[in-house]
C-alpha positions in Angstrom: -29.1 -0.6 -6.4 -29.4 -4.0 -7.6 -25.9 -4.3 -7.5 -25.2 -2.9 -4.2 -28.2 -5.0 -2.7 -26.3 -8.4 -4.5 -22.7 -7.1 -2.5 -24.7 -6.8 0.5 -26.3 -10.4 0.6 -22.9 -11.7 -0.3 -21.0 -10.1 2.3 -23.9 -11.3 4.9 -23.2 -14.7 3.7 -19.6 -14.1 4.3 -20.7 -12.7 7.9 -22.4 -16.0 8.5 -18.6 -17.7 8.3 -17.2 -14.9 10.1 -15.8 -17.7 12.4 -13.1 -20.1 12.2 -13.5 -23.8 12.3 -10.8 -26.7 12.8 -11.7 -30.1 11.8 -9.0 -33.1 12.0 -10.0 -35.8 9.3 -8.2 -39.0 8.7 -5.0 -37.6 9.4 -5.3 -34.2 8.1 -6.8 -31.1 9.3 -8.4 -28.1 7.7 -9.6 -24.7 9.0 -12.7 -22.5 7.7 -12.2 -18.7 8.4 -14.1 -15.5 7.2 -14.8 -11.9 7.9 -16.8 -9.1 6.8 -14.4 -5.3 7.2 -16.2 -1.9 6.8 -13.9 0.7 5.5 -14.8 4.4 5.8 -12.9 7.4 4.9 -14.6 11.2 5.6 -12.5 13.8 4.2 -13.0 16.6 6.6 -11.9 19.9 4.6 -11.8 21.2 1.0 -15.4 19.6 0.5 -15.9 21.9 -2.8 -17.2 20.9 -6.6 -14.0 20.6 -8.7 -12.8 23.7 -10.5 -10.2 22.5 -12.8 -8.9 26.3 -13.7 -8.2 26.6 -9.7 -6.7 23.2 -9.6 -9.7 22.4 -6.8 -10.1 18.6 -6.5 -12.1 17.3 -3.5 -11.1 15.7 -0.5 -12.9 12.7 -1.2 -15.2 10.4 1.1 -16.0 6.8 1.0 -17.6 3.6 2.4 -16.8 0.0 1.0 -17.9 -3.4 2.3 -16.2 -6.5 1.8 -16.5 -9.7 2.8 -14.0 -13.4 2.8 -14.4 -16.8 3.2 -11.4 -19.4 3.2 -10.2 -22.7 4.1 -6.7 -24.2 4.5 -6.0 -28.1 4.4 -3.1 -29.1 6.6 -2.0 -32.4 4.5 1.0 -35.2 5.5 4.4 -34.6 4.8 4.5 -31.0 5.1 2.2 -30.0 2.3 -0.7 -27.3 2.6 -3.5 -26.1 0.4 -5.0 -22.8 0.8 -8.4 -21.3 -1.0 -9.9 -18.1 -0.4 -11.9 -15.8 -2.0 -13.3 -12.1 -1.9 -16.5 -10.2 -2.6 -17.1 -6.4 -1.8 -18.3 -3.1 -3.1 -18.1 0.5 -2.8 -21.7 1.7 -0.9 -21.0 5.4 -1.2 -18.5 7.2 -3.1 -18.2 11.0 -3.2 -16.4 11.2 -6.6 -19.3 9.4 -8.3 -21.5 11.3 -10.8 -24.4 13.1 -9.1 -22.6 13.3 -6.0 -22.2 16.7 -4.2 -18.6 16.8 -5.2 -18.9 15.7 -8.7 -22.3 16.8 -10.2 -23.7 15.0 -13.3 -22.4 17.5 -15.9 -20.0 18.0 -18.5 -17.0 18.4 -15.8 -17.7 15.0 -14.9 -17.3 13.6 -18.1 -13.9 15.2 -18.6 -12.6 13.7 -15.4 -13.4 10.3 -15.1 -13.7 7.0 -17.0 -16.9 5.9 -15.8 -19.8 6.7 -13.8 -18.7 4.6 -10.8 -16.6 7.1 -9.3 -12.6 7.5 -9.2 -12.5 5.8 -5.7 -14.4 2.6 -7.3 -12.4 2.2 -10.3 -9.1 2.6 -8.4 -9.6 0.9 -5.0 -12.3 -1.6 -5.9 -12.8 -2.3 -9.6 -13.5 -5.7 -8.9 -17.0 -7.1 -7.3 -14.6 -10.6 -6.0 -11.6 -12.1 -6.7 -10.0 -15.5 -5.4 -7.1 -14.0 -3.5 -5.4 -17.2 -2.3 -5.3 -20.4 -4.2 -1.6 -22.1 -3.3 0.3 -25.2 -2.5 3.2 -25.2 0.0 5.4 -27.2 1.5 7.3 -27.0 4.9 10.0 -29.2 6.2 13.0 -28.4 8.6 15.6 -27.0 6.2 13.5 -25.9 2.7 9.7 -25.2 2.1 8.0 -23.3 -1.1 4.7 -21.8 -1.6 3.4 -21.6 -5.4 0.0 -20.2 -6.9 -1.8 -17.2 -5.2 -0.7 -16.4 -1.7 -0.1 -13.6 1.2 3.1 -12.0 0.4 5.3 -11.7 3.8 9.0 -10.5 4.7 9.5 -8.0 1.7 9.9 -4.5 2.7 9.8 -3.0 -1.0 6.9 -5.3 -2.4 3.8 -6.1 -0.4 -0.1 -7.3 -1.0 -1.2 -10.8 -2.4 1.3 -12.5 -4.8 0.7 -14.5 -8.1 3.9 -17.1 -8.7 6.3 -18.4 -6.5 8.7 -18.3 -3.5 11.1 -20.6 -1.9 13.5 -20.9 0.5 16.4 -23.2 2.0 18.6 -23.1 5.4 18.1 -22.7 9.0 17.0 -20.6 11.6 20.6 -18.7 11.8 20.9 -18.6 7.9 18.3 -18.7 4.8 18.6 -18.3 1.1 15.4 -17.1 -0.6 13.7 -16.2 -3.9 10.8 -15.2 -5.3 9.0 -14.6 -8.3 5.9 -12.9 -8.7 3.7 -12.4 -12.5 0.8 -10.6 -10.9 -0.1 -8.6 -7.5 -3.3 -7.9 -6.1 -4.2 -5.5 -3.1 -7.2 -6.9 -1.8 -8.6 -6.4 1.9 -10.2 -3.6 3.8 -10.7 -1.0 1.1 -8.9 -2.3 -1.5 -10.2 -5.1 -4.3 -8.5 -5.3 -7.5 -7.3 -8.4 -9.8 -4.0 -9.7 -10.2 -2.1 -7.8 -12.7 1.6 -7.1 -13.5 3.5 -4.5 -11.9 5.3 -1.8 -14.8 3.0 -3.9 -17.2 3.9 -1.0 -19.8 7.5 -1.7 -19.7 7.5 -5.8 -19.5 4.4 -8.5 -18.1 7.2 -10.9 -17.5 7.4 -10.8 -14.3 9.4 -9.5 -11.1 12.4 -11.8 -9.7 13.7 -11.2 -6.1 16.6 -13.1 -4.1 18.0 -12.6 -0.5 19.8 -14.2 2.2 18.5 -13.8 5.8 21.4 -14.3 8.5 21.0 -14.1 12.3 24.1 -13.1 14.9 23.0 -12.5 18.4 21.3 -9.3 18.3 21.9 -8.7 14.8 19.5 -9.6 11.6 21.3 -9.1 8.2 19.5 -9.3 5.0 20.9 -8.7 1.6 18.6 -8.9 -1.5 18.3 -7.9 -5.3 14.9 -7.1 -7.2 15.0 -7.5 -10.7 12.1 -6.9 -13.5 13.8 -7.7 -17.2 13.3 -4.2 -19.2 12.6 -2.0 -16.3 15.3 -2.2 -13.3 17.8 -3.8 -11.0 17.4 -2.9 -7.6 20.1 -4.1 -5.0 19.9 -3.4 -1.4 20.0 -4.7 2.4 19.0 -4.7 5.8 20.3 -4.6 9.0 18.5 -4.9 12.5 20.1 -4.7 16.0 17.0 -5.9 18.6 18.5 -5.6 21.9 16.4 -6.1 25.3 17.9 -4.7 28.7 16.1 -6.8 31.2 12.0 -7.6 31.2 11.2 -4.3 30.5 13.5 -2.2 28.4 14.3 -2.8 24.6 15.7 -1.1 21.6 15.5 -1.3 17.9 17.6 0.2 15.3 16.6 -0.7 11.5 18.8 0.5 8.5 17.9 0.0 4.9 19.3 1.3 1.9 17.6 0.2 -1.9 19.5 1.2 -5.3 17.5 1.4 -8.1 19.0 1.0 -11.6 16.5 1.9 -14.0 17.0 0.2 -17.8 18.1 2.3 -20.4 15.3 2.6 -22.3 12.9 3.4 -19.5 15.2 6.5 -18.5 13.4 8.8 -21.1 9.6 7.7 -20.3 7.5 10.1 -18.2 7.1 9.0 -14.5 3.2 9.0 -13.9 2.9 10.8 -10.4 6.0 13.5 -11.6 8.9 12.1 -9.4 11.8 12.6 -12.2 13.9 15.2 -13.8 13.0 17.3 -17.0 9.4 18.0 -17.7 8.0 15.9 -20.5 5.4 17.5 -22.8 2.9 16.6 -25.5 1.2 18.8 -27.5 -1.5 16.5 -28.8 -2.6 15.9 -24.6 -3.1 19.9 -24.5 -6.1 20.8 -22.6 -7.6 24.2 -21.4 -6.1 23.8 -18.2 -3.3 22.3 -19.3 -2.0 24.1 -22.5 1.2 22.9 -22.9 0.4 19.5 -22.7 2.4 18.4 -19.4 2.3 14.6 -19.1 5.3 14.1 -16.7 8.9 14.2 -15.8 11.9 11.9 -17.3 12.4 9.2 -15.2 15.8 8.8 -14.9 18.4 6.6 -14.4 17.1 5.3 -10.9 18.7 6.5 -7.4 19.3 5.5 -3.6 17.0 5.4 -1.0 18.7 5.3 2.8 16.2 4.5 5.8 17.0 4.3 9.3 14.4 3.8 12.2 14.9 4.0 16.3 12.6 2.6 18.2 12.5 2.4 22.2 10.4 0.3 24.3 9.6 0.6 28.0 7.2 -1.9 29.4 3.8 -1.2 27.0 4.7 2.1 26.1 7.4 2.9 22.9 8.7 5.8 21.0 10.8 6.3 18.0 11.8 8.6 14.9 12.8 7.5 11.5 14.9 9.3 8.5 14.1 8.3 4.8 16.1 10.0 2.0 15.8 9.4 -1.4 19.1 10.6 -3.8 17.5 10.7 -7.3 14.5 9.0 -8.0 14.6 5.3 -6.8 11.1 4.7 -6.3 9.7 5.8 -9.3 9.2 1.9 -10.3 9.9 0.3 -7.3 9.2 0.7 -3.3 5.9 2.5 -3.1 4.2 -0.9 -3.8 5.7 -1.9 -0.2 5.5 -1.1 3.2 9.2 -0.6 4.9 7.7 2.6 6.8 5.1 0.7 8.9 2.2 3.4 8.1 -0.1 4.0 5.4 0.8 6.7 3.1 -2.3 5.6 0.7 -5.1 7.3 2.4 -4.7 10.7 0.6 -6.7 12.7 -1.6 -7.8 10.4 -4.9 -6.7 13.5 -7.4 -2.7 13.8 -7.0 0.3 11.4 -7.4 -0.1 7.8 -7.8 -3.0 8.8 -7.5 -2.9 8.1 -3.4 0.3 8.2 -2.6 2.2 10.7 -0.7 5.5 12.3 -2.3 7.0 10.4 0.7 8.8 8.6 -2.2 9.3 11.3 -4.7 12.7 12.5 -6.3 15.1 13.4 -4.3 12.5 13.5 -1.1 13.7 14.2 2.3 11.3 12.9 5.2 11.3 13.2 8.8 9.0 10.6 11.4 8.6 10.9 14.9 6.0 8.3 16.6 5.1 7.1 20.2 2.1 5.2 21.9 1.1 2.3 24.2 -0.4 -1.0 24.0 -2.5 -2.5 26.2 -4.8 -5.3 26.7 -7.1 -4.4 24.2 -6.5 -0.7 23.2 -3.6 0.5 22.0 -3.2 4.3 20.6 -0.3 5.7 18.3 0.8 9.2 17.4 2.5 9.8 14.5 4.1 13.2 13.0 5.7 13.5 9.4 7.3 16.2 7.5 8.4 15.8 3.7 10.1 18.1 1.2 10.7 17.1 -2.2 11.2 19.2 -5.3 7.2 18.3 -6.1 5.4 19.1 -3.0 5.8 19.7 1.0 3.8 17.9 3.5 3.2 18.0 7.2 1.3 15.3 8.7 0.1 14.7 12.4 -1.8 11.4 13.0 -3.9 9.2 15.7 -4.6 5.7 15.4 -6.7 4.4 18.1 -7.5 0.8 18.2 -9.8 -1.4 20.4 -10.7 -5.1 20.5 -14.6 -5.1 21.5 -14.6 -9.1 21.8 -12.7 -11.9 19.9 -15.0 -11.3 16.9 -15.1 -7.2 16.4 -12.2 -4.6 16.5 -12.3 -1.3 15.4 -9.2 1.1 14.1 -9.7 4.8 14.0 -7.2 7.0 12.4 -7.7 11.2 12.8 -4.9 12.8 10.5 -4.3 16.5 9.6 -2.6 16.6 6.4 -1.1 20.0 4.8 0.4 19.9 1.3 1.9 22.4 -1.0 2.2 20.9 -4.3 4.5 23.5 -6.5 4.4 25.2 -9.5 5.8 23.5 -12.7 3.8 20.0 -11.4 0.2 19.2 -12.4 -2.5 18.3 -9.9 -4.5 15.6 -11.8 -5.7 17.3 -14.8 -4.2 20.8 -13.9 -1.2 21.9 -14.7 0.4 24.6 -12.0 1.6 27.9 -13.0 1.9 29.1 -9.0 2.3 26.8 -6.1 -1.0 25.0 -4.3 -2.1 24.7 -1.2 -4.4 22.1 0.3 -5.9 20.8 3.4 -6.0 17.0 2.7 -7.1 16.1 6.5 -9.3 13.0 6.8 -10.6 10.4 9.4 -10.4 6.7 8.2 -12.4 4.0 10.4 -12.0 0.1 10.0 -14.7 -2.2 11.6 -13.4 -5.7 11.2 -15.6 -9.1 11.7 -13.4 -12.1 12.4 -12.8 -14.8 14.5 
């Protein structure tokens, strides 16, 4: 309770700075901004206590609160400095010891690493973090940013970066590069320290190189991602964006990513179970995993193809997408980005990734349809999804609502039905499946954001 009171106090302090102030001092200006975010998830079904023998794991609920405070300083000659910190914590975690879904007994000690709860240890293991601390420079044909900052423009890698990026060119053609030593998810329900991706394979970092080119209604972006000792992944994106008068518009996006795994990584287990032949370790055997199943061979990689078509009519839009994996391309790259433009990190904690969907799984086939409208202060969206993969089949229908109450407060609400069939020969958390497992992962997710 003492820690929670401290967090609430710090968040309230942040709320006091939940506004943006602009100053101009001796030739340069700076802007102070901040805000508070409340994130809540309600699991709507399967709210049962854990039963490892039947592979029953709860559809978890939580409430988290975070506050942030930052400053940007525009210096002379195109330079800018930025500093931003965030504090937060979990007010309620249904996976905590002593909760209704996870009683404080011997079962909980077998399932968790600490008494904070599984949501807390995955989503908010940090009490606070400096998420922005950077120096940037921008001229007409060249720019760079170094330090900690928000990543922008990458389809397969998102969040906050600890590293450097630079670009050179003009509005028609531009070459760019990025180096990432560490990545952090910080904001909304996330608060993690900066850590290297795939650190068990190589802690040196990830390199990304690309070119942006615009030709009338076309945008073309070839790129390559490279992590020494892990993978090399060339790919490209092509967009055709065409307006027909002032009321109609169509946008077609086609993307390809080819991931080639380094030889020494191919026989290692892919933790989510996205892979080829099963791997067993008798030393990891338990009562509910008697063969010691630890995952599947990662394999040599694969190819992702993604196409999305969107049509806009005034304030309304409809569209669809097709996402297909050939092989296992997203084991080491892809799932930490968001080329889809919808959140797949909102499902049960006791499953792949641990909260990913099998959308990114080996040989997965995904169909998505969506539609919605945007008005002055209100917007809505309906998204339907079908996912078929060797590990599981998923069916999802989500309604997203967003309303801006004032210049300070906006609320986002997501109501989703999600049904999952995980197949035998795979595992759900600690339980190895000897038959198919059916689960309802439906939930309500709500964000309340105070910012100016």
